[in-house]
C-alpha positions, 0 to 999 in steps of 0.5 A: 494464524495459529499453529493448531490450524497448520497443515504441512503437506508433503509428497511422502510423510517419510520425507518429513519425520519431524513433529511440529507442535500444533501442526499436522503432517499429511501426504499430498494424496491425503490432502487432495482426497479432501477427507472429512477431517479437513473440510471447512477447516480454515487452515494455513497450508504449507505446501512442501511438494514440488509445485513448479510444474503445471497441474502437478500434485504440488500445483493442486495442493495450493490450488485446492487450498485456495478453493477451500478457503484455506491459506496456502504457502505458496499461494496460486499467484506465487505458483503462477510466478514460478511457472512463468517464462519470465522471472517473478514480478517481485524480483523486477520491482525497483525496491527489490533491485535496489536492495539487491545491489546493496545486499550483494555489494561485497559479493565477489565474482559475477554469479551468486546462488542462495537457497532460501528456506522460509526466508532464511539462508540455508548457508546462514550467511545472507539472511537479509537477502533471503528475507527480501526474496521471501517477501517478494516471492513467498514460497517455502523452498527456493534456489535463486541465482543472480548474475552481475551484468554491467556492474549491477546484479540481476536475477538469472534463475529461480528454482523450486526445491523439493525436500528430497533435493536436500540432505538430512541435515538440510531438512533438519534446517527446514524443520527448524525454519518451519517451526519458527515460521509457524510460531513467530506470529501472535495467535488468532483470538480464541473467539475467532470463528472458522472462516471469519474475515480478518482486517489488518490495520496498519499503524505506526505509533511513532508517526508524528502525524498519524491519520487516526488517533488511538481512540479512533483505532479502538472504534474501528476495532470495536465496530469491526468485531461487532459486524463479524470482521476481526480487526487487528493492529499490525506494524511495518514488520508484519508484512509476512503476516498479510496472508492471514488477512482479507483486508488492509486498512492503512492508518499510517502516513503514506509515501511512494518510496516508503514501507506503506506503499510496499505493504499496499502493493504486497497486500493488493498483489495477494488479493486483499482489499486495500484502503488505500490502494497503491494507485491511490497512494501514487496519485495522491502523494504527488501534486504534479500528477493531481494538477495534470489530472484536474486541469485535463478534467476541468476541475476548478483549482487555483491558478498554478504554474509548474516550475522547473529549473528553466522557469525564472521567478519573473514568470511566476510573478507575472502569472500569479502575482505576490504573495503566492504559494510554492509547494514541493510535489510530495508535501504533506501536513503543511511541510514543504509548502511556503507562502512567499511575498517577495521576489527574493523569498520566491527565488530562495524557496524555488532554489531550495525546493528545486534542489529536491525535485525536478518540478515544483508547483507555484499557486495563487494564494487564497486567504481564507479562515478555514479549508473545507475537507470532504471525506469521500469513500466508495465514490460518495461523500462520507463526512464534511469538516471545516479545518480552521487556520492555526492561530495567527497563521495562514495554514491549518498547521503551524510548526514551530521549534519543539511544538506544533499548533493546529487550528480547530475542527468543526464537523458539519452534516453532509446535507448541511454543507454547500452543495457545490463543495460536496459535488466538486469534492466527490468529482475530484476524488472519483478521478483518483479511484474508489478508495477513502480520500480527503478532498481539501477545498477553498471557497472564495467569492462563491466559487470553490477550488480543489487544493488537493486530494489526500489518500488515508485522510484523518479520521480522529475520534472527536473531530471527523466523527463528531456528527456520525459518531459510530456510524462513520466507523461502521460505514468504513467497515461495511465497505471492507465487508462488502468488498471482501465478499465480492469476486476478486477484482483489480485493485482500483484499476491498477492492472488496467492502468499498467497494461495501458488501458485508459483510466479517467481519460489518461493512461497512467503508469508508474515506473522507475520513480516516475508517472507516465501520463498520456491522453486517450488520443496518444498525444501530450505524453508526460513523465512526472517524477514522484 
């Protein structure tokens, strides 16, 4: 977004006599008239009208902005939230509620009200809270009230403010906040044509195990631009920029209690095409959930024991024998995974892991020289690799003090890989969704077993692209382009799952740090911590 493409829409221009560099102040009546001056203009529309009443002038400003392919603030989802009889969705999310308790821990009394102006506190005291509110409900002018009930803070009222609700000094504050909001972002590339779709690639250069190296990121950007999709790297601090884009491609290591999940949720809620989507992150990052899913759908996996504090080591040994492998449910990159060869080692591993998680997985150990990795996108196999074990180690990655050793990677054409490996991988991935997944399998005595399904799998230049070269990146970009052009849809079944419809034979629901799973006949209900 550039300030040159910004429209400030007000009820009457006299309400906003200040000039903002590169922005045009117009009346709501002029904007709704749709004069030729604004036709086809890919503008960012700042709606400063009162928009909390259904079919009001302000309501139609945001509605027509979306219809014209422009980007309104607030968008219609936020306008709908503000008209709802319940509080906006974002204010009831666990991450917001938890942050609220922390940010108001020093607030005296049982009530508190804050005026939020483009993510800033009008009273200049609680900007961090104001920014949280703005991220959860992106609207220019809000008054939000909170109350303390049973020792905890909760939202009690949300009001939309109009410019005429503020005195002149307060409106000067609004003008400064508008100016800062419009100019704090980098400008769009000048060669970006009007209406050109845009893809945000979320990347963290400080991540020790990034899913794509810099060379691969450059390939994504180059191939996206060649196909008419403007691609740009963004970071964790760019959440408020998501409205500038049509798609979000996560190239950072994901976790549920992590900013990557919050970014995916925010992007999906805003209507962006997201890979990988929030549901995939929740499902793939918990091995307890994967085990439950694969057992129910008879996907071949190693023999597994779900260990809780009431299960003793002898039960594990009786069922799996030794050696076996013990895993923390959210383990990744060979962290939180232990091969144990004695009962004492097993007891030590379980004691350590059960201190971090209510449930732990123990699996039979399959000694192999490599793991198969099948990349699946849009329910089809995309690439196949062999990940060889690190030298002298039983895992692909061996971690030592101050260094990390990795085995080599050999990429093979999908058509040359064993058919059973590819078919089993695609079947497992399709139980998760239609995003981008890396399915790890072991082949033992002519049979293949799914070890896990990973969201945001590695795509590194020189490894996974060794067979397809540019075609690998082109295929992924092509999926984004196609989905961006499709009518809006719930992201990966997310809305259906949350309303209780059946996904893959199960009702899946994420709430309060747990996944609730129940089969299609309403029996065998489970709550799985994540």
